[in-house]
N, C-alpha and C positions, 0 to 999 in steps of 0.2 A: 627161337624160342626160351627165355624163362619156363621154369619149372610153375612160378608165381602166376605168369600169363597164360600157362598151359590150363590149371585149376579153374581160374576163371572164362576160360574158354569149355571146358569141359559143364561147369556150374548154368552158364548163360545157356547153353545147348540144351543140360536136363532140364532148368526150368523151360525153354518154347517145348522143348518133346512133348513133357508131364503134362505142362499145367495147360495148352493152347490145347491139347487133344480133350480137356474135360469142355473148354467152352463151348461144340456144339451142344451138350446135354444142358450147360446151362442157359444156354440160349433160349432154347428151345422151351425152359421151365419156365425163365423172366419174361416169355412175352405169349405165354398162357392166359396172362391177365395185366398186360402191360402192351400196348402199343407201339411195335417194332422201334419204329424210328423216334420213336422218344425214347425207350428203352436206353439204344444205342449210344443217343445224345446225352443223359444223364450221366450212363457209363462214365463216357471218353471224356465230356467236361469236367463233371468229377475229379477224375484223376488228374486229369491237367493241372488244373487248376494246383492241387493238393501237390504234384511234380513240381510247378514253377516254385511256388511258395518254400519247398522246402529247401527247394536250390537257390532259391535266392537267400534264404537264411543260413544256408552254407557260403556264403560268398561269392555264389557265382553273378557274374556281371549284369546289367541289362541288357537286353537282347537290341541291337542294330536294326532299322527298319528292312535291311536287306534281308538281316536270321528272318526276321517276322515273315516276309514274304514269301521266305521259303517254306517255313512250317507251314504259310497257309495251305501251299500247294501240295504239300506232303501230306497234310491232315485230311485236305479233301479226296485226293488219289485213297489213303489208307483207311479211313474211317468215315468218312460219307458215303464213297461209291462203294469199298470194297467191305466193311464190314457193316457197315446200310444194307448191302443190298443182300449181301449173307442174312444175316437179322430178317431182311422182312422176306425172301426168299423159302425161309423155314416154318412160315405160317404153310408155302402151296408145295414145297416141294419134301417126297420121301426122306427120312436122315441117309438112307443106304446113296441115293443119288446125291446128292450134296457131297457125301465126304470123298465119291469118288470125283467128282468135277473139282472138290476142290486138291484133290492131291494130285491135278493135270497145271498145279502152279509152277514148280517145276521146268516144266516143255517152255514155261512163256518166259522164267527168268535166264535161262540159259540163252533161248532166243531171240528176245532182246537183248541183251548184254551183247549177243554179236552181230546184229544189225545196228543197235541204236548204237551203242558206246563204240566201232569198233574190236570186239573185243575176237578174242580168238574165235575162230570156228569149230563146234562140238569137237572132239573126236569122237571113236566109233566105240570108244569105252564108255564115253559119258553119255553117248543116244542109249548103246543098250542095257545100260543102267538106269536111265529113266524109264524105258521101255518094262524092265524086270520091273521096277518098283511100281511103276500105275499095274501091271500085272497081279503084282503082290495084294494091292490094294482090293482089287476086282475080286481077288478067289476070296482074301480073309470077310469080305461084306457079305456075299455069297451071292447067286441070283435072284433068292429070295425076295434080302433087302434093296436089292437095286431097282426089280421092276415094283416093286408095292404092292398094293392092295386095288388099284384102281390104277388111271389113264396120268400120264406126267403133263405134267404142265410145263407148255412151252414157254410161256412168259415165264417163269421161275426160272428155269436153266439157262433160260437168254442172259437173267441180270445177273446169274450167276456166274455163266464166263465171263462178263462183262467185270464183275466183281474182282474173278482171277486175276484176268489181264490188268485191270487199274493197278490191283496190292504188289503186281510184279513192276510192272512201271512206277509207281511211285517208291518201291524201295532202293532202285536201282537210280532213281535221279535225287535219292536221299543220301548214295554214297557219294555224291560230288558236289551237293546242293551246297551251300554259305548258310553254316550252322553254330551254335554255340559252342564253344568247347567241353562244355559241360552237357555230358549224356542225360542227366537229370532234367536239365532246364531244356533241353533240344525236345526230349519227350515230352513233356508236359506242355512248350508250348505246338507241336502237332497234334496231340492230342485234344485240349482246348480249344484248337482252330477246328478240328473235323468235328469236335462237338457241338460247337455253336451255330455251324451249318447245318447239322442233324436235326438242332431243336426248331432251327429257323422251316427249314424242311416241313417239322413235325405240325409246323402251327400252321402255317401254310396248307397243308393239307385233311386240318381238322380233327389231326389225331388231338392236342392236348385240348382244344373243347369240347369232345367227346371222352377225356378221362377222367376217373373219377377212383382216386386214393384209395377211396374205403372200400372199395370194389377187389384191388390188388389183393393175392393172398398171401399169404407166409413163408410160402416157397419160393414164389415169385421174388420176394423183397432178397431175401437170402440171397439167392439166386441172383442177382442183379447185387449185390455184395460182393458176392466172391470176385464176376465179372470184374467188377473195377477194381477190388484190391488186388487179387492173384492176376484174372487173365489181362490189366491192365498196367497198372504200378508195378510189381513183378514180369510180370511175362514181356510185355513191348521194351520195358525197359532193357531188358535183358536181348531181346531184337537189336532194337537200335545199337546196341555196343557192337553185336556180332554184324553187322553190317556194316563197318569200319573194319571189323576182325576178320575177319574171315569171307571166303571167299562166295559169289551169287549163287554156285552149284552148290556148294556144300551146304550153304544155309538154305537153299531152299528144299534140302531131305526131310526137314519138320513135316513138309506136308503129303509126305508118306507113313510118318508117324504118327500125327495125329489124331485120323480115324480109327488107329488100332485100337 
């Protein structure tokens, strides 16, 4: 590996570690006065359009139908099911439980890579690392944050588990899917596709019909802007590059750092 590659690797990991760790709070603030699916739809559709136009302006070739199909599958898995599920669940599940469940993503990454793609069987060292990482998150969160003040919403917990599984499987599919060589274009297509699905579902569930822009607080608007620019454009672009640049088990370590 060259020094240039190592530098990009460090910067990409730093972006995913630090920026995505702050998105839990950003989502919580945004959905305080914006419906969750609508908020996620605006976030990813907006980020997707900006990245797509930026990539095309820089000379990226128009995507093929096959590349659009791959992007739509990935977008549905990562942004509609996973991010949409997390945004919806944050209305029902304590933040401590949310952080703990999100930290199970590495287990899904390692297991699905082994079973789905005939990868190497997880070594004892990897399994031990997964257990230590999850235990560390539990200790940092603390029993008070894990239990919360009320009963645990099992529906919300179930949606979070489905969201984690969808994120891992969608990410592993993206490693081998036929996508444009331009990382910016690929990221924009995936977010745009997922965002459009979220907006459609938001419309069908009545969120858009009940939405009153005048009732949205300034903190929610600012949180949405932060999620769009930093969480999506910066963070996810770094993530898509890391999907091809490093191993799934290494990439999945972000799930242990983000809740901190």
